[in-house]
VOMI-703693 format. One record per residue (C-alpha): residue in one letter; x, z, y. Coordinates in steps of 0.5 Angstrom, whole numbers, plus 500, padded with zeros to 3 digits. Example, Ala and Ser with C-alpha at 12.3 -4.5 7.8 and 13.67 -1.06 7.14 Angstrom:
A; 525; 516; 491 .
S; 527; 514; 498 .
This chain:
M; 536; 498; 431 .
R; 541; 495; 436 .
T; 544; 489; 435 .
A; 551; 486; 436 .
S; 549; 483; 442 .
D; 547; 490; 445 .
A; 554; 492; 444 .
P; 557; 489; 451 .
H; 551; 491; 455 .
L; 551; 498; 452 .
D; 559; 499; 454 .
V; 558; 496; 461 .
L; 552; 501; 462 .
T; 556; 507; 459 .
R; 562; 505; 463 .
L; 558; 505; 470 .
G; 554; 511; 468 .
H; 561; 515; 468 .
R; 564; 512; 474 .
L; 558; 511; 479 .
P; 556; 519; 479 .
R; 563; 520; 482 .
I; 562; 515; 488 .
R; 559; 517; 494 .
S; 559; 511; 498 .
A; 554; 505; 498 .
E; 560; 500; 499 .
A; 564; 503; 494 .
A; 559; 503; 489 .
A; 557; 496; 490 .
V; 564; 494; 489 .
E; 564; 498; 482 .
V; 558; 495; 480 .
V; 560; 488; 481 .
R; 566; 489; 478 .
G; 563; 493; 472 .
L; 559; 487; 470 .
A; 564; 482; 469 .
P; 565; 483; 462 .
L; 558; 480; 461 .
D; 560; 473; 463 .
L; 557; 474; 470 .
I; 558; 473; 477 .
A; 555; 479; 481 .
S; 553; 480; 488 .
V; 550; 486; 492 .
S; 546; 485; 498 .
S; 544; 490; 503 .
V; 537; 489; 506 .
E; 534; 491; 512 .
A; 528; 488; 516 .
D; 528; 481; 515 .
I; 536; 480; 513 .
A; 540; 481; 507 .
A; 548; 482; 508 .
V; 552; 481; 502 .
V; 556; 487; 501 .
A; 560; 486; 495 .
V; 562; 480; 490 .
N; 566; 479; 484 .
V; 568; 472; 481 .
P; 572; 474; 475 .
P; 578; 469; 474 .
G; 577; 463; 470 .
L; 570; 464; 469 .
S; 568; 458; 472 .
T; 572; 452; 474 .
R; 567; 450; 479 .
L; 568; 457; 483 .
S; 573; 461; 485 .
S; 575; 468; 488 .
E; 575; 465; 495 .
L; 568; 464; 495 .
G; 567; 471; 494 .
D; 571; 473; 499 .
A; 568; 468; 504 .
L; 561; 471; 502 .
V; 562; 478; 504 .
G; 559; 480; 510 .
T; 554; 473; 510 .
R; 547; 475; 513 .
I; 542; 471; 510 .
P; 534; 471; 512 .
L; 530; 473; 506 .
D; 525; 468; 508 .
G; 530; 463; 506 .
V; 532; 465; 499 .
E; 526; 466; 494 .
S; 531; 470; 489 .
L; 532; 475; 495 .
R; 525; 475; 498 .
Q; 522; 476; 491 .
P; 525; 483; 489 .
V; 525; 485; 496 .
R; 517; 484; 498 .
L; 514; 484; 491 .
R; 519; 490; 488 .
R; 520; 486; 482 .
P; 526; 482; 478 .
Y; 527; 474; 480 .
Y; 529; 469; 475 .
G; 530; 462; 477 .
V; 533; 457; 482 .
A; 537; 461; 487 .
G; 535; 456; 493 .
A; 541; 459; 497 .
V; 546; 454; 498 .
E; 542; 450; 503 .
T; 541; 457; 507 .
L; 548; 459; 506 .
R; 550; 452; 509 .
R; 546; 453; 515 .
V; 548; 460; 517 .
A; 555; 460; 514 .
T; 561; 461; 519 .
D; 566; 461; 515 .
S; 570; 455; 513 .
A; 572; 457; 506 .
L; 565; 459; 504 .
V; 562; 452; 507 .
Q; 568; 449; 503 .
A; 566; 453; 496 .
L; 558; 451; 497 .
P; 558; 444; 494 .
A; 562; 446; 488 .
A; 557; 452; 487 .
A; 551; 448; 487 .
D; 551; 447; 480 .
E; 551; 455; 479 .
S; 543; 455; 481 .
V; 540; 460; 476 .
V; 540; 467; 478 .
L; 537; 474; 476 .
S; 536; 479; 482 .
V; 533; 486; 481 .
P; 531; 490; 487 .
V; 535; 497; 488 .
I; 530; 502; 490 .
A; 532; 509; 494 .
R; 528; 513; 498 .
D; 522; 509; 496 .
S; 525; 503; 500 .
V; 528; 497; 497 .
V; 535; 498; 500 .
A; 539; 492; 496 .
V; 539; 487; 491 .
L; 543; 486; 485 .
T; 544; 479; 484 .
V; 548; 475; 478 .
W; 549; 468; 475 .
G; 554; 465; 471 .
P; 554; 463; 463 .
G; 552; 470; 461 .
C; 545; 470; 466 .
A; 539; 470; 461 .
P; 532; 473; 462 .
N; 533; 478; 457 .
L; 539; 481; 461 .
G; 533; 484; 466 .
P; 533; 491; 463 .
T; 540; 492; 463 .
L; 540; 490; 470 .
E; 534; 495; 472 .
V; 538; 501; 469 .
V; 544; 499; 473 .
A; 540; 498; 479 .
A; 537; 505; 478 .
M; 544; 508; 478 .
L; 546; 504; 484 .
A; 540; 507; 488 .
A; 543; 514; 487 .
A; 549; 512; 492 .
W; 544; 510; 497 .
E; 541; 517; 496 .
T; 547; 521; 497 .
D; 550; 516; 503 .
H; 546; 515; 509 .
R; 543; 508; 508 .
P; 547; 503; 510 .
A; 546; 499; 516 .
V; 546; 491; 516 .
R; 551; 491; 522 .
R; 556; 495; 518 .
F; 557; 488; 514 .
H; 558; 483; 519 .
A; 562; 477; 517 .
P; 569; 477; 518 .
S; 569; 471; 523 .
T; 570; 473; 530 .
P; 564; 474; 535 .
L; 563; 469; 540 .
P; 566; 471; 547 .
D; 560; 473; 552 .
D; 561; 466; 556 .
E; 560; 462; 550 .
L; 554; 466; 547 .
R; 551; 465; 554 .
I; 552; 458; 553 .
T; 549; 458; 546 .
I; 543; 462; 549 .
D; 542; 458; 555 .
S; 542; 451; 551 .
L; 536; 454; 547 .
L; 532; 456; 553 .
T; 534; 450; 557 .
E; 533; 445; 552 .
G; 526; 447; 550 .
A; 529; 448; 543 .
I; 524; 454; 541 .
V; 518; 453; 538 .
A; 512; 457; 535 .
A; 510; 457; 528 .
V; 504; 460; 527 .
Q; 501; 464; 521 .
P; 494; 466; 520 .
I; 491; 473; 520 .
V; 484; 473; 516 .
R; 479; 477; 514 .
L; 481; 480; 507 .
Y; 474; 479; 504 .
D; 473; 472; 505 .
D; 479; 469; 508 .
T; 476; 467; 514 .
V; 481; 466; 520 .
I; 480; 470; 526 .
G; 487; 468; 529 .
Y; 494; 466; 528 .
E; 500; 470; 530 .
A; 506; 465; 534 .
L; 513; 466; 531 .
A; 519; 464; 534 .
R; 523; 458; 531 .
Y; 529; 454; 533 .
T; 535; 451; 529 .
P; 540; 456; 527 .
R; 546; 457; 532 .
A; 552; 461; 531 .
E; 551; 468; 532 .
V; 544; 467; 533 .
A; 541; 465; 526 .
T; 535; 468; 527 .
P; 530; 471; 532 .
D; 532; 478; 531 .
E; 540; 476; 532 .
L; 537; 472; 538 .
F; 534; 478; 542 .
A; 540; 482; 540 .
S; 545; 478; 543 .
A; 540; 477; 549 .
A; 540; 484; 550 .
S; 547; 485; 551 .
L; 547; 479; 556 .
N; 541; 482; 560 .
L; 537; 476; 558 .
Q; 532; 479; 554 .
A; 526; 477; 559 .
S; 528; 470; 559 .
V; 528; 469; 552 .
D; 522; 473; 551 .
L; 518; 469; 556 .
A; 521; 462; 553 .
C; 518; 465; 546 .
V; 511; 466; 550 .
R; 511; 459; 553 .
A; 513; 456; 546 .
A; 507; 460; 543 .
L; 502; 458; 548 .
H; 504; 451; 547 .
A; 502; 452; 540 .
A; 495; 454; 542 .
S; 492; 447; 543 .
N; 492; 446; 536 .
L; 488; 453; 534 .
G; 481; 451; 536 .
D; 477; 457; 537 .
A; 482; 462; 533 .
D; 485; 467; 537 .
L; 493; 467; 539 .
F; 497; 473; 537 .
V; 503; 473; 542 .
N; 509; 478; 541 .
V; 511; 480; 548 .
L; 516; 486; 550 .
I; 513; 491; 555 .
G; 520; 490; 559 .
T; 518; 483; 560 .
L; 512; 485; 564 .
L; 514; 491; 568 .
D; 514; 487; 574 .
Q; 510; 482; 577 .
T; 515; 477; 576 .
G; 514; 477; 569 .
M; 506; 478; 569 .
A; 506; 472; 574 .
A; 510; 468; 569 .
L; 505; 470; 563 .
D; 499; 467; 568 .
S; 503; 461; 569 .
A; 505; 459; 562 .
A; 498; 460; 560 .
E; 495; 456; 566 .
A; 500; 451; 564 .
A; 498; 451; 557 .
R; 491; 451; 559 .
V; 489; 457; 555 .
S; 484; 462; 557 .
P; 487; 469; 557 .
S; 480; 471; 553 .
S; 483; 468; 547 .
I; 490; 471; 547 .
V; 492; 478; 544 .
L; 499; 480; 547 .
E; 502; 484; 541 .
F; 507; 490; 544 .
S; 513; 491; 540 .
E; 519; 495; 543 .
R; 526; 496; 540 .
E; 527; 502; 544 .
P; 522; 508; 545 .
V; 517; 507; 551 .
P; 520; 511; 557 .
D; 514; 511; 562 .
L; 507; 512; 559 .
A; 504; 511; 566 .
A; 507; 505; 567 .
L; 505; 502; 560 .
Q; 497; 504; 562 .
R; 498; 500; 568 .
I; 500; 494; 565 .
A; 495; 495; 560 .
A; 490; 495; 565 .
E; 492; 490; 569 .
L; 493; 485; 563 .
R; 485; 487; 561 .
S; 483; 485; 568 .
R; 486; 478; 567 .
G; 482; 478; 560 .
Y; 488; 479; 555 .
R; 487; 483; 549 .
I; 492; 488; 547 .
A; 495; 489; 540 .
V; 500; 494; 538 .
D; 505; 491; 533 .
D; 509; 495; 527 .
A; 505; 501; 527 .
G; 508; 506; 522 .
A; 515; 504; 524 .
G; 519; 503; 530 .
H; 517; 506; 536 .
A; 510; 505; 536 .
S; 508; 512; 536 .
M; 501; 515; 535 .
R; 501; 517; 542 .
V; 503; 511; 545 .
I; 498; 507; 541 .
A; 493; 513; 544 .
E; 495; 512; 551 .
L; 495; 504; 550 .
R; 488; 504; 547 .
P; 489; 497; 544 .
E; 484; 492; 541 .
F; 488; 491; 535 .
I; 493; 496; 531 .
K; 498; 492; 526 .
V; 500; 496; 521 .
D; 508; 495; 519 .
R; 509; 492; 512 .
S; 513; 497; 510 .
L; 507; 501; 509 .
I; 503; 495; 506 .
H; 508; 494; 500 .
A; 506; 497; 493 .
I; 500; 500; 497 .
D; 496; 499; 490 .
S; 500; 504; 487 .
D; 503; 508; 492 .
R; 498; 514; 494 .
A; 502; 516; 500 .
R; 502; 509; 503 .
R; 494; 509; 502 .
A; 493; 516; 505 .
L; 497; 514; 511 .
V; 493; 507; 512 .
V; 487; 511; 511 .
A; 489; 516; 517 .
L; 491; 510; 521 .
L; 484; 507; 520 .
S; 481; 514; 522 .
F; 485; 514; 528 .
G; 483; 507; 530 .
G; 476; 508; 529 .
H; 477; 514; 534 .
I; 480; 509; 540 .
G; 476; 503; 538 .
A; 482; 499; 535 .
R; 481; 494; 529 .
L; 487; 495; 524 .
V; 491; 488; 521 .
A; 495; 489; 515 .
E; 502; 485; 516 .
G; 506; 483; 510 .
I; 501; 482; 504 .
E; 504; 479; 499 .
T; 500; 480; 492 .
H; 493; 480; 490 .
P; 493; 488; 488 .
E; 495; 490; 495 .
Q; 490; 486; 498 .
E; 485; 489; 494 .
A; 487; 496; 495 .
L; 487; 495; 503 .
L; 480; 492; 502 .
S; 478; 498; 498 .
L; 481; 503; 503 .
G; 476; 499; 509 .
V; 482; 495; 512 .
Q; 478; 488; 514 .
F; 484; 484; 517 .
G; 491; 482; 514 .
Q; 496; 477; 514 .
G; 502; 475; 509 .
W; 505; 470; 505 .
R; 499; 471; 500 .
L; 494; 469; 505 .
G; 498; 464; 509 .
R; 505; 462; 510 .
P; 507; 460; 517 .
V; 506; 453; 519 .
L; 510; 448; 524 .
T; 506; 442; 527 .
R; 513; 438; 528 .
E; 519; 438; 523 .
L; 525; 443; 525 .
E; 532; 442; 523 .
G; 534; 448; 519 .
H; 527; 450; 517 .
P; 526; 445; 511 .
D; 522; 450; 507 .
V; 516; 451; 513 .
E; 510; 447; 512 .
V; 509; 442; 517 .
V; 501; 440; 519 .
D; 497; 436; 523 .
P; 492; 439; 528 .
T; 486; 437; 523 .
W; 489; 442; 518 .
F; 487; 448; 523 .
A; 480; 444; 524 .
R; 479; 445; 516 .
R; 480; 452; 516 .
R; 474; 457; 517 .
V; 474; 461; 524 .
S; 471; 467; 526 .
P; 474; 470; 532 .
I; 473; 477; 533 .
R; 472; 477; 541 .
D; 465; 473; 538 .
A; 464; 479; 533 .
L; 465; 484; 539 .
A; 460; 480; 543 .
T; 454; 479; 538 .
S; 455; 485; 533 .
V; 452; 491; 538 .
A; 448; 497; 537 .
P; 440; 495; 538 .
T; 439; 494; 546 .
P; 437; 500; 549 .
Q; 429; 499; 552 .
P; 428; 500; 559 .
V; 426; 507; 561 .
Q; 419; 509; 561 .
P; 416; 515; 564 .
V; 417; 521; 560 .
T; 411; 524; 556 .
T; 410; 531; 553 .
R; 409; 528; 547 .
G; 415; 524; 547 .
S; 419; 530; 549 .
R; 417; 533; 543 .
A; 418; 527; 539 .
R; 426; 527; 542 .
R; 426; 535; 541 .
G; 424; 534; 533 .
L; 429; 528; 532 .
A; 435; 532; 535 .
R; 433; 538; 531 .
A; 432; 534; 525 .
L; 439; 530; 526 .
T; 442; 537; 527 .
D; 440; 540; 521 .
A; 442; 533; 517 .
A; 449; 534; 520 .
R; 450; 541; 518 .
A; 447; 540; 511 .
L; 452; 534; 510 .
Q; 458; 538; 513 .
S; 457; 543; 508 .
E; 458; 538; 502 .
H; 465; 536; 500 .
D; 463; 532; 494 .
P; 462; 524; 495 .
M; 456; 523; 490 .
R; 452; 530; 492 .
I; 453; 527; 499 .
L; 449; 521; 497 .
G; 443; 526; 495 .
V; 443; 530; 501 .
M; 443; 523; 505 .
A; 437; 521; 502 .
E; 433; 528; 503 .
Q; 435; 528; 510 .
M; 434; 521; 512 .
R; 427; 522; 510 .
R; 426; 528; 515 .
V; 429; 523; 520 .
V; 425; 517; 519 .
P; 419; 518; 514 .
V; 419; 512; 509 .
T; 415; 509; 503 .
E; 422; 507; 499 .
M; 429; 508; 500 .
A; 435; 506; 497 .
I; 443; 507; 498 .
F; 448; 502; 496 .
V; 456; 503; 496 .
A; 460; 497; 497 .
D; 465; 496; 491 .
Y; 471; 492; 494 .
E; 474; 491; 487 .
T; 468; 487; 485 .
H; 466; 484; 492 .
R; 459; 487; 491 .
L; 454; 492; 493 .
V; 452; 497; 488 .
P; 446; 501; 488 .
V; 447; 508; 487 .
L; 440; 512; 489 .
A; 433; 509; 490 .
T; 426; 512; 491 .
G; 419; 510; 490 .
P; 416; 506; 484 .
D; 421; 500; 484 .
S; 427; 505; 483 .
D; 429; 503; 476 .
E; 429; 495; 478 .
I; 433; 497; 485 .
L; 438; 501; 481 .
A; 439; 495; 476 .
D; 440; 490; 481 .
S; 447; 489; 484 .
F; 449; 483; 488 .
S; 455; 480; 493 .
L; 457; 483; 499 .
D; 454; 478; 503 .
A; 448; 476; 499 .
G; 441; 477; 502 .
M; 439; 481; 508 .
T; 442; 487; 506 .
G; 449; 483; 505 .
W; 448; 480; 512 .
A; 447; 487; 516 .
F; 452; 490; 512 .
G; 457; 484; 514 .
K; 455; 485; 521 .
G; 456; 493; 521 .
T; 450; 494; 526 .
P; 443; 497; 524 .
Q; 437; 492; 524 .
N; 430; 492; 524 .
I; 426; 487; 520 .
P; 419; 487; 521 .
D; 417; 482; 515 .
T; 421; 482; 509 .
T; 418; 475; 507 .
A; 420; 472; 513 .
P; 427; 471; 514 .
S; 430; 465; 510 .
M; 436; 469; 507 .
A; 431; 474; 504 .
R; 432; 475; 496 .
Q; 427; 478; 492 .
V; 429; 484; 487 .
P; 428; 482; 480 .
G; 422; 485; 477 .
T; 418; 487; 484 .
P; 412; 485; 487 .
V; 412; 481; 493 .
V; 408; 485; 498 .
E; 408; 485; 506 .
E; 413; 491; 508 .
S; 418; 492; 514 .
L; 425; 494; 513 .
L; 430; 498; 516 .
L; 438; 496; 514 .
I; 442; 501; 516 .
P; 450; 500; 515 .
L; 454; 506; 513 .
V; 460; 505; 517 .
A; 466; 510; 519 .
G; 471; 507; 523 .
E; 473; 501; 521 .
H; 471; 503; 514 .
K; 464; 500; 511 .
L; 462; 504; 506 .
G; 455; 502; 504 .
I; 448; 501; 507 .
I; 441; 505; 507 .
N; 435; 500; 506 .
C; 428; 504; 508 .
W; 422; 500; 507 .
R; 415; 501; 509 .
L; 408; 498; 507 .
G; 406; 493; 512 .
V; 409; 488; 517 .
G; 412; 491; 524 .
R; 411; 498; 522 .
F; 418; 501; 524 .
T; 419; 502; 532 .
E; 426; 501; 536 .
R; 426; 509; 537 .
E; 426; 510; 529 .
L; 431; 504; 529 .
E; 435; 508; 534 .
A; 434; 515; 530 .
A; 436; 512; 523 .
S; 442; 509; 527 .
L; 444; 516; 529 .
F; 443; 519; 523 .
A; 447; 514; 519 .
H; 453; 515; 524 .
V; 453; 522; 522 .
A; 452; 521; 514 .
A; 458; 516; 514 .
S; 463; 520; 517 .
A; 461; 526; 513 .
W; 461; 521; 507 .
R; 468; 518; 509 .
N; 471; 525; 510 .
A; 469; 527; 503 .
Q; 472; 521; 500 .
L; 479; 523; 504 .
Y; 478; 530; 501 .
V; 478; 528; 494 .
E; 484; 523; 495 .
L; 488; 528; 498 .
V; 486; 534; 493 .
N; 488; 529; 488 .
A; 495; 527; 491 .
A; 496; 535; 491 .
M; 494; 536; 484 .
T; 499; 530; 481 .
D; 506; 529; 479 .
P; 509; 524; 484 .
L; 514; 521; 478 .
T; 509; 521; 472 .
R; 502; 521; 476 .
L; 500; 526; 471 .
Y; 497; 533; 473 .
N; 502; 538; 476 .
S; 502; 545; 475 .
R; 498; 547; 481 .
W; 492; 543; 478 .
L; 493; 547; 471 .
R; 493; 553; 474 .
D; 486; 552; 478 .
T; 483; 548; 472 .
G; 486; 552; 466 .
E; 482; 558; 468 .
R; 476; 555; 470 .
D; 476; 551; 463 .
L; 477; 558; 460 .
T; 471; 561; 463 .
R; 467; 555; 461 .
A; 470; 556; 454 .
A; 468; 563; 454 .
R; 461; 562; 456 .
D; 460; 557; 451 .
G; 463; 560; 445 .
R; 468; 554; 444 .
P; 475; 554; 443 .
L; 480; 551; 448 .
A; 487; 549; 445 .
L; 494; 548; 449 .
L; 500; 544; 447 .
L; 507; 546; 450 .
V; 511; 539; 449 .
D; 518; 540; 451 .
L; 523; 534; 450 .
D; 529; 535; 445 .
R; 536; 535; 448 .
F; 533; 531; 454 .
K; 539; 534; 458 .
T; 544; 529; 455 .
V; 540; 523; 458 .
N; 541; 525; 465 .
D; 548; 527; 463 .
S; 550; 520; 460 .
A; 546; 515; 464 .
G; 544; 519; 470 .
H; 537; 522; 473 .
A; 534; 515; 474 .
V; 534; 513; 467 .
G; 532; 520; 466 .
D; 526; 519; 470 .
L; 524; 512; 467 .
L; 524; 516; 460 .
L; 519; 521; 463 .
Q; 515; 516; 466 .
R; 514; 512; 459 .
V; 513; 519; 455 .
A; 507; 520; 460 .
T; 504; 514; 459 .
R; 505; 515; 451 .
L; 502; 522; 452 .
R; 496; 519; 456 .
M; 495; 514; 450 .
T; 495; 519; 445 .
V; 490; 524; 447 .
R; 482; 523; 448 .
G; 480; 521; 455 .
A; 476; 528; 456 .
D; 483; 532; 455 .
A; 488; 533; 460 .
V; 496; 532; 460 .
V; 500; 536; 465 .
R; 507; 535; 467 .
L; 509; 543; 468 .
G; 516; 541; 470 .
G; 523; 538; 468 .
E; 522; 535; 461 .
E; 516; 540; 459 .
F; 509; 538; 459 .
V; 502; 541; 457 .
V; 496; 538; 454 .
L; 489; 541; 454 .
L; 484; 540; 449 .
H; 477; 541; 450 .
D; 473; 544; 444 .
C; 479; 544; 439 .
N; 480; 549; 434 .
V; 487; 550; 431 .
D; 487; 545; 426 .
G; 485; 540; 430 .
A; 490; 542; 435 .
A; 495; 541; 430 .
R; 493; 534; 428 .
V; 494; 532; 436 .
A; 500; 536; 436 .
E; 503; 531; 430 .
A; 500; 525; 433 .
V; 504; 527; 440 .
R; 510; 528; 436 .
I; 510; 521; 433 .
A; 508; 518; 439 .
V; 514; 521; 443 .
R; 519; 518; 437 .
D; 516; 512; 438 .
V; 518; 512; 446 .
A; 523; 506; 447 .
L; 530; 509; 450 .
P; 533; 505; 456 .
E; 540; 503; 454 .
G; 545; 508; 455 .
S; 541; 514; 454 .
G; 545; 518; 450 .
L; 540; 519; 444 .
K; 539; 515; 438 .
R; 531; 517; 438 .
L; 527; 521; 443 .
T; 524; 527; 440 .
A; 520; 533; 442 .
S; 518; 541; 440 .
I; 511; 543; 441 .
G; 508; 549; 441 .
V; 500; 550; 439 .
A; 496; 556; 442 .
V; 488; 556; 442 .
Y; 483; 560; 446 .
P; 481; 566; 443 .
L; 486; 566; 437 .
H; 492; 566; 441 .
G; 491; 568; 448 .
L; 485; 570; 453 .
D; 487; 568; 459 .
L; 492; 562; 461 .
D; 498; 566; 462 .
Q; 497; 569; 455 .
L; 496; 562; 452 .
L; 502; 559; 455 .
G; 506; 565; 453 .
A; 504; 564; 446 .
A; 505; 556; 446 .
D; 512; 557; 449 .
R; 514; 562; 444 .
A; 511; 557; 438 .
M; 515; 551; 442 .
Y; 522; 555; 441 .
A; 520; 557; 434 .
A; 520; 549; 433 .
K; 527; 548; 436 .
H; 530; 554; 432 .
G; 527; 551; 426 .
G; 530; 544; 427 .
R; 527; 541; 433 .
D; 522; 535; 432 .
R; 516; 539; 430 .
H; 510; 543; 432 .
V; 509; 550; 430 .
R; 503; 554; 431 .
A; 503; 560; 435 .
A; 502; 567; 432 .
P; 495; 570; 433 .
L; 494; 575; 438 .
P; 495; 583; 437 .
E; 488; 587; 436 .
S; 490; 590; 443 .
P; 493; 584; 447 .
T; 498; 585; 452 .
V; 501; 580; 457 .
I; 508; 578; 454 .
P; 512; 575; 460 .
L; 514; 568; 459 .
I; 521; 568; 456 .
R; 523; 563; 461 .
R; 520; 561; 468 .
R; 523; 554; 470 .
E; 521; 552; 477 .
G; 515; 548; 475 .
R; 513; 555; 471 .
A; 514; 559; 477 .
A; 510; 555; 482 .
L; 504; 555; 476 .
A; 505; 563; 476 .
S; 505; 563; 484 .
S; 500; 558; 486 .
D; 494; 561; 490 .
V; 491; 554; 491 .
R; 483; 553; 489 .
V; 480; 546; 490 .
R; 476; 542; 486 .
N; 477; 539; 479 .
P; 480; 532; 480 .
R; 477; 530; 474 .
E; 470; 531; 477 .
R; 472; 525; 481 .
V; 467; 520; 484 .
R; 466; 515; 479 .
R; 462; 508; 480 .
P; 455; 508; 478 .
A; 454; 503; 472 .
T; 449; 498; 474 .
R; 444; 497; 469 .
């Protein structure tokens, strides 16, 4: 029951719900929102977000609300551009996509970037208003703005109301093109070109640009592989941030000069980094002629930095016009010892063709693909595609902007090994810099305490087995090679014919024994969630003990070889100090092959092959096993991607439930199985009552939120073996296996009660959510999926005509059954009827084997 305190919130939501749908401009919608929140004793602002900058679009300070604030403050704030990293109340909603409640931390930042005198005068008076509540505005799957409130009415329990307002505001960004920050420049007059040139020259001649460095780490153990240099300086008028500096420099044809100044600052910082690589951003245009190349060499020599420890990050603000010139630049840089990374992959102008032609050593994935990757299947699929692409061209992926533990774990599970972001380490300076009070200042010993393992060393040591000198070919050797070729060909065919990852493991074990005969064998899967190698298949007398023993990714000889990612021949398993004994197995003299399964950059697992006796495996057998592992890992990874893509195609993106395509494919198969086993199969058709009222009263964003809540309740109500499907709109289907009419009626009643318990967002227009449910069971009410759906559909309509909020059993099938056309076929039902896709049941997905 709503309390009296809910009434103002509801009034505000109702008013905005009626007014916002008629507004087609993002700016006008922002003004409407900040004014609409005034009755809640709130000062409100909306800031548009693009890249690393938030630009204030609208502010409303209600008259008389505070003696310390005035309407002049709002007028002065509009157009102010604020770096996100400087204000936690803006950074957190954008980076983490969640509300922020706490200290604003904006006053000092505003003092640094403000150019309007009225704003500067108002800031000291505004300092007391320090607690804010900020929520992200998400449109087209991106944070496009932040809604921030403060004042007497600001409290944590205001969060749900603001989230609904943000959802309504997002619709304005959906109907208009996304506002660019440049549309909201501060009203102050820009500096004339001469003054702007003087400002930029002062940064160049004074050596005012310095480099902060941010660690790039190996995700599974936080070992530093390098540091990215980030340009920093004391903010100036019109060039408060590096992005603004480069934009202004471009307008004055000073881009190359500014770029080289940033490169020199970065190289100067390299002396503190020890063995770690230095990642330096450089514009391709800077290196197009020999002058820029010579300046780079001169800067490296002056800083006494070896080019072999430098990775040049190519970042472009414009499309690359001449790929041939780009290739020449890359070849010349590599001849000098530099390595190359492509920055902002997945965004900007780093196209796949540019990356393919450049063949960089590193691909840095833009943070727009990394945020919320733990819950976004589309982003995960894109990163997997980049991993595969990188593997083909020999490039390693580095994920940028990792902010949360779930993001890091999701990346590890996909096979991404390297990353950077605030979770892994914030940028640091080696000396104080005015205008950057929040950046930590460290001394050289700080770098010395970090564990470092640069990739250039790994490349030098992690190589395939050294080829043996060419020996005279014998007839027996020729026959052996032909036998190996035949075995590898047969193995490749067998593996490529499978699409189920778990069945591939069985094929893998069978084919491996044909390539290299062994006494015992085990296959371990890398579980990056628990940081363990999990045994999933074992042969031989000790198989039970092996399957019961999972261990850390870096434990023992197996973990060592897995970490190196290259095959190893261990002549005597008792000799290495790192060897660990499998509990419950005897100590015997045996030889061991350790064969990591690596597809691109994705380390999937490892195969262990044993033979009794010391020194029983030859280098030729190691080579054969390595070739087989390459084929097997590729097939296994392809099967995993196949399953992931099938699951994505069969899932409703809003509710994460199965969709109508899945129902068409799986429902018929389940009916065939039920007929074969002589068991019933029940189908519930759930239609939410008066749901159109929600969309009309509060908008589709609130309706979508309510559908997600219903989906969660439905999943919690049914058994794990049953399936919940979003058929389309507000209609859901529940498939109940081995369930008769009475059992289905009991589940339908439980579903009805669960729907009534769903919490309604404020302003939804309903007092309580209810559902009408039709119940149909095979074979009593239908002999195929269409008949069952038709029977459940008619029963559901009978429930609606009977007063809604109830379930009704379908009428029994006539003795001479005929297919009765459905009364209505919505878009989802039409897709169900026309779908001809036949793919594997996603419920048969790969499950991690339980260790014993």
